[in-house]
C-alpha positions as CSV (number, residue, x, y, z in Angstrom):
1,M,-3.1,-16.4,25.6
2,T,0.3,-18.0,25.1
3,D,2.4,-18.2,21.9
4,R,4.3,-21.1,20.6
5,W,7.0,-21.6,17.9
6,I,5.8,-23.6,14.9
7,R,8.2,-25.0,12.3
8,V,6.9,-24.0,8.9
9,A,9.5,-24.4,6.2
10,R,13.1,-25.3,5.4
11,Y,15.1,-22.2,4.8
12,E,16.5,-23.5,1.5
13,Q,12.9,-23.6,0.2
14,L,12.6,-19.8,0.4
15,P,14.1,-18.0,-2.5
16,E,15.8,-14.8,-1.6
17,R,13.6,-11.6,-2.1
18,E,10.5,-13.7,-2.7
19,G,7.4,-14.7,-0.7
20,R,6.0,-18.1,0.0
21,A,2.7,-19.0,1.7
22,V,2.5,-21.6,4.4
23,R,-0.6,-22.8,6.2
24,V,-0.7,-23.4,10.0
25,G,-4.1,-24.8,11.0
26,E,-6.6,-22.3,9.4
27,K,-4.1,-19.4,9.2
28,E,-2.1,-18.6,6.0
29,I,1.2,-16.9,6.7
30,A,3.5,-15.3,4.1
31,L,7.2,-15.8,4.6
32,F,9.8,-13.5,3.0
33,N,13.5,-14.3,2.8
34,L,15.3,-11.0,2.8
35,G,18.7,-12.6,2.6
36,D,19.8,-11.7,6.2
37,R,16.6,-12.7,7.8
38,V,13.1,-14.2,7.2
39,L,10.0,-12.1,8.0
40,A,6.4,-13.3,8.4
41,T,3.1,-11.6,7.9
42,D,-0.5,-12.6,7.4
43,N,-0.9,-13.4,3.7
44,T,-3.7,-11.0,3.0
45,C,-3.5,-7.4,2.0
46,P,-5.8,-5.2,4.1
47,H,-7.2,-3.6,0.9
48,Q,-8.9,-6.4,-0.9
49,Q,-7.2,-9.5,0.6
50,G,-4.7,-10.0,-2.2
51,P,-2.1,-12.7,-1.6
52,L,1.0,-10.8,-0.3
53,C,3.2,-13.8,-0.9
54,D,2.8,-13.2,-4.6
55,G,3.8,-9.5,-4.4
56,I,7.1,-7.9,-5.3
57,V,9.6,-7.5,-2.5
58,T,11.2,-4.1,-2.4
59,G,13.6,-3.3,0.4
60,N,11.8,-4.3,3.6
61,A,8.4,-4.1,2.1
62,V,6.1,-6.0,-0.3
63,V,3.9,-4.6,-3.0
64,C,0.5,-6.3,-3.2
65,P,0.0,-7.9,-6.7
66,L,-3.7,-6.8,-7.0
67,H,-3.7,-3.1,-6.5
68,G,-0.2,-2.0,-5.6
69,W,-0.5,-1.4,-1.8
70,K,3.0,-1.3,-0.3
71,V,3.2,-3.1,3.1
72,S,6.2,-3.0,5.5
73,L,7.3,-6.5,6.3
74,E,8.9,-5.3,9.6
75,D,5.8,-3.7,11.3
76,G,2.9,-4.5,8.9
77,C,2.0,-0.9,8.3
78,V,0.8,0.2,4.9
79,Q,3.3,2.6,3.3
80,R,1.4,3.3,0.1
81,P,-1.1,4.7,-1.0
82,A,-1.0,7.9,1.1
83,G,-3.7,8.1,3.7
84,T,-3.8,4.4,4.4
85,E,-1.3,4.4,7.3
86,E,-3.9,3.2,9.8
87,H,-4.2,-0.1,7.9
88,R,-2.0,-2.9,9.1
89,V,-1.0,-6.5,8.4
90,R,-0.2,-8.7,11.4
91,T,3.5,-9.7,11.6
92,Y,5.0,-12.6,13.4
93,P,8.4,-13.2,15.0
94,T,10.6,-15.7,13.2
95,Q,13.7,-17.7,13.8
96,V,15.9,-20.0,11.7
97,V,17.3,-23.0,13.7
98,D,19.3,-25.7,11.9
99,G,17.9,-24.7,8.6
100,V,14.3,-24.7,9.7
101,V,12.1,-21.5,9.8
102,A,9.8,-21.3,12.8
103,V,7.1,-18.6,13.3
104,Q,5.8,-17.6,16.7
105,L,2.0,-17.8,16.7
106,P,-0.8,-17.6,19.3
107,V,-1.9,-21.1,20.4
108,A,-5.4,-20.5,19.1
109,S,-4.0,-19.8,15.6
110,T,-2.3,-23.1,15.5
111,S,-5.3,-25.3,16.1
112,L,-5.4,-28.1,13.5
113,T,-9.1,-28.9,14.2
């Protein structure tokens, strides 16, 4: 399966140290502006599917607003609570070109049908 770059937001629409949700086809992605880069993950916490975009960004991680699970924005691994390291959120490569944020997604994820 091939991947493709999908333009999803203007960089200026992403406040620093906050998350924003974007929808691509049937997939909801959370974007996080860390100041020096934008990171992207699936928008659901692996615990009880809380919206990660509404969480508190701390360092290179986000804390889920529902039950406080801390998820790395770099690799998607759950950092807290202890014993949950096997849980993971999918992450996606990003790039900012001419002020537009693009996310690299599998072609099947980008279907608009």
